[in-house]
N, C-alpha and C positions, 0 to 999 in steps of 0.2 A: 568425406571432408579432405582426407589426405590426397585423394586423387585430384580434387579440385585445385588444391594448392600446387600439386605437381604440374598441372596444366598451366596455371598462372606463371609458375617459375619458367616453364618451357617457352611461353609466349614472350616473357621479358628477356629470356636468354637469347632467343632468336633476334629480337629487336636490338639487343646489345651487340651481338655478333655482326649483324648487318651494318651497324653503325661504325664498327672498327674495321670493316673489310670493304664490302661493296660500295657503301655510301660514305666512306671515310672522307672523301673530298667533294661530297655532294654531286658526284658524277661530273665534276669539272664545272659545275654551274656557279655563277656568282650569287645565286640565291641560296641562302643557308637553310634549305628545306629539311635537312636531317641533322647536320652537325653545325654548331656555332662555336668556333674556336676562340672568338674574340674575348669573351669573359673568362673562358677556361685557361687562356694564356695568362691572364691576370691572376687567376687562382694559383697557377703554377708558380708565378713569380712571388706571390705573397706567402706561399708555402715553402719557399727556398730555404728558409731557416733550418728546416729539417735536413736538407741535403748538405748544408755547409756547417752544421753544428752550431748555429747561432741562436740567440735568444729572440723569440717572437716579439715584434714591436720595437725592439732595440736594434737588432742586427738587420732586420728587414721590415720596412714599413708595411702596415696593413690597415686599410680603412674598414675592415670587417671585424665583427665581434669575436670573442675568444674561441668559442667552439668552432666557428667557421674557419678561423685562422689555423687552428689545430688540425682540422679536417684537411685543409689544403696541403698540409705537410705530410699527411699519411702516405699518399702514393710515392712520395720521394724516398721514403724508407725502403720501398720495394724496388723501384725502377731507377733511382738516381736521376741522372741528367738525360732523360729520354722522353721527349714531349709526347710522341705517339703512344708510348707505353703509359705515360702519365694519364693521358686522355682515356685510355682503355680501363685503367684501374679506377679512375674517378667516376666514369660513367657506370661502371659495374657497381660501385658502392651506392650510387644514387638509385639504380634499378632495384637493389636489395631493399633500400628504404621504401621505395614505392610498393614493392611486393608486400612488405611488412605492414604498410599503411592500409592496403586493400584488405589484408587478413583481419586487422583490428576493426576496420569499418564493417566488414561482414559480421563479425561477432556482435557489433552494436546494432545490427539490422537483421535480427532473426526473422525469417519469413520473407525478407526483402533483400537477401544477400546479393542478388544480381545487380542491384543499384551501385554496388561498390565498383563494378567494372566500368562505370562512367569515368573513373580515373584513368582509363586507357584511351580516352578521347585524344585527338591530335594535340591539342594545346597542353594539357597536363603531361602527356607522355613526352612531348618535345622538351618542355622546360624542366622536366625531371632530370634528363641526362645532360642537359646543357647548362644548368644552374645548380644551386644547392638548397633552394628553398624547401624542397621536399623533406629535408632533415628536420627543419623547424616544424613543419606541418605534421610530421609523424610524432614528434614529441608532444605537440599540442593535443593531438587526438589521444595519445596514450594518457596524458594528464587528465583529459576529460573522462576517459574510461575508468581510471583509478578514482576520480572524484565521484563518479556514478556508484562505485562500489565502496565508497566511504573509506578509502585508503589515502588519508591526507598526506602522509609522508611521501609516498610514491608519486602522488599527484604534484606535490611541491617540487620534488626533484626533477620530474619531467618538464614542468613549466619553467623551472630555472634553466635547464639545459636548452629549452626552446628559446628563451629570452636571450641567452648568450650565443645563439646561432643567428637569429634575426631579432631585432628589438621589439617587434609588434606584439608578441605574446604578453608583455607586461601590461598591456591595455586590458587584458582579461582578468588580471589578478584581483582588482577590487570586487568585481561581480562574483567571481568564483569563491573568494574568501568570505563574502557576505552570505552566499548560499550555504557554504560549509558551516558558518557560524550559527545559522538558523537550524541546521540539522543537528549539530553537535559541536560544542565549543572546543572540545578536545581535538576534533578533526581539523577545525580551523587553525588552532594553535600549531598542530603538527605540520599543516600545510605551509604556513608562513615561515616557521622555523626551517623547514626543509628547503624552501625556496631561497631564503636568505643565505643559508649555509652552502647550498649548491652554487649560487652566484659568487659567493666569497671564495670558496675553495677553487672554483674554476678560474677566477681572475687572479688568484694569489700568485701563481708562478710567474705570470707576466708582470705583476705588480712588483714582486721582489726583484726580478731580473732586469726589468726595464724602467721601473719608476712610474709614478702616478701620471705624469704628463704624457708619456708614451702610451699608456693604457687608455687615457681619455681622448687621445688624438683622433681615433676613428669617429667618435661621436661629435667632436668639434668639426671634423671634415664634412660630415653629412649635414650638420646644422648650418654650415656656410653655403650650402647649395641653394640656388635661387629657383625661379620658376622655370621649369624645363618642359619642353614640348614632348609629347602631346598630352600632358596631364590636363584634366578638365579645368582646374583653376588657371593654368597658363593659357588655354584656348579662350576661356571667357575673358581673361584680362586683355588678351590681344584684340578680341572683337570689341570690347568696351572702348579701347583706345582708338582703333581704326574706324569703327562704325559709329560710335557715339561721341567720340572726342573726350571721353572721361578717362583721366589719368589717375590710377590708384597706385600708390607706392607698392612695389612687390613685397616688401617686408610686411606691410599691413595685410596684404592678401595671405601671406603665410600665417600671420597671427590669427586671422579670422578662420582659416582652415583648421588650424590647431584647436581653436576654440570650438569649432563644430565637432571635432572628434571627441574632445573632452565632454561636450554636451551629451554625446551618445553614451559615454561611460557613466556620467552622472545619472542619466535617465535610467540606465540599467540597474544601478544600485539603489535608486529610489523606488523602483518597481519591486513588488514582492515576488521573488522567484522561489517558488516552493517545490519545483520539480527540475530534474536534470534536463528535461525537454525544453523548459523555458530558458534555462541557462544556455543551452545550445542555440536557441533562437536569438537570444540577446547577443551571444557571441558573434553570430552572423551579422547582426545589425552593426556592432562595433567595428568588426574587421572590414565589412563592406564600406562603411562610412569612411574609415581611414584610407581605403584605396581610392574612393571617389574624390575625397578632399586632399589627397596627396598632391603636393606641388611637383613631385617627381614622377615620371612615367616609367614603370617597370612592368612589362607584360607578364613576367613570370609570377607576379604577385597573385595571379589566379590560384596558385597552389596554396595560398594562405586560407582562402575561404571556400574553395570548391569541395573539400571533404565534408565540411560542416553543412554546406548547401545540400549535399547528398544525404547527410544524416537526418536533416529535418524535412526532407521531401515528404509531403503528406499525400499528395494526389498525383495521378498520372499526368495531370496538366503541368506539374512542376518540372517534369523530366525534359520537355522540349526547351525550356529556358536554360537548364543546365547544359544540355547538348549545344545550344546556340552559343553559350559562353565558352565552352570548351573548344568549339570549332572556330568561332569568329576570332577568338584570341590568336589562334595559329594563323588564320588567314591574314590578319592585320600585320602580325610579326611572326615569322619572317617573310611570308610570301609577298604581300603588297608592299611592305616596307622596303625590301631589297629589290623588288621588281620595278618600283616607281621612285627609286632614289631618295629614300629616307623620310624623315618626319615632316618635311615641308610639303609633301604631296597631299592633295585634297582628299584622295581616298583613305589615306592613313588617318587624317583628322576626322573624317566622317566615321570611319571604323571605331575610332576612340569614343566618339559620341554614342555610337550604338552599344559599345561595351559598357560604358557608364550608365546608359539607359537600362541595361539588364541589371546592373548592380543597384540602381535606384529602385527598380521594381522589387528586387530581392530584399532591400532594406524595408520597404513598406509592407510587404507580405510578412516578413519575419517579425516585424514590430507588431503587426496586427495579431498574429498568432500568439506571440508572447504575452501581450497585454490583455486582449479582449477575451479570446476563448481558450488560449493555451493549446499547443500542439498535442497530438496523441503521443503515447509512449514510444520512444525510439527503440525500446527494447522488446515491445510485445505486440504492438498493433500493426497490421499490414497497411500499405497504402491503398487508398480507395479512389475511385474515379469520381 
């Protein structure tokens, strides 16, 4: 076991070293095939509060939740005003999170540990070091692990930390809480208390130092975003206007998409989830639906759902779909996107349709397994062909 972990650490270590040395400038290419500094420059700017001794959200604007904003400041405590060093520290932290996630995933897949290495596919590996979504994904998986072992307080803390890193984990709270309630009301009570306490204590420093308006500004910022290419709703809206002459107000599209996500959440809590396996399957349904119906396109969101897709993989036939998702996501962005001049290119739009097709298939399969026959134990049964 320890040897396997050392090998994993070595692989991630080599990938990190190559990223800050040989491929630091993508070999001079305009295609960001290894490093993408665009978002990480923004992270550095949003974390500048740490370098200048300012208050997050008041001294420096941030459109990101609290944990993310705090994380952005961490490298500045070590390297100050050195962007290359900032990138090195940031990507190292993200590699550590990916390694930890793989280890947790292996513990949840006894007999099928090798499936966890699907997190080393090009897509998840690329977005790990160039974004921060892996942090939220790690906390979500830890929360599910603790929920499986009936540790409500630990689960609530991890889910709260995940929610204040990226907003999406809050969608899982009703389902998880109802499952815990059916198992043991005390577990459910401790989960919700820990979740609320974690969110409150995490947001409190910014609330006291910057005020309620500054703290809520990130959420208002994202709520004001419209239909953005190449999200599926934006593409369908475009083709409805151009091809059918049907004009639908963008705000109505956003409301309908939000309603679709809420419908998935409601369906999950109306179903009787009596096992952690069903909870995992319903979680995949909810998160995949939220990605498909999002009016904003962010390719790194594959990190939200991919670990759970691996966790509920039942048959060897599931693996090619996971591989396709992890590879195609990287092909579309950054390779095709940068090579063919952005979101307006036909191949990027086509790639977006393919990725959403994989997610729709994932939703249908996960729903069927959760409702009809229920998946086998993620803790005991091996995958079958």
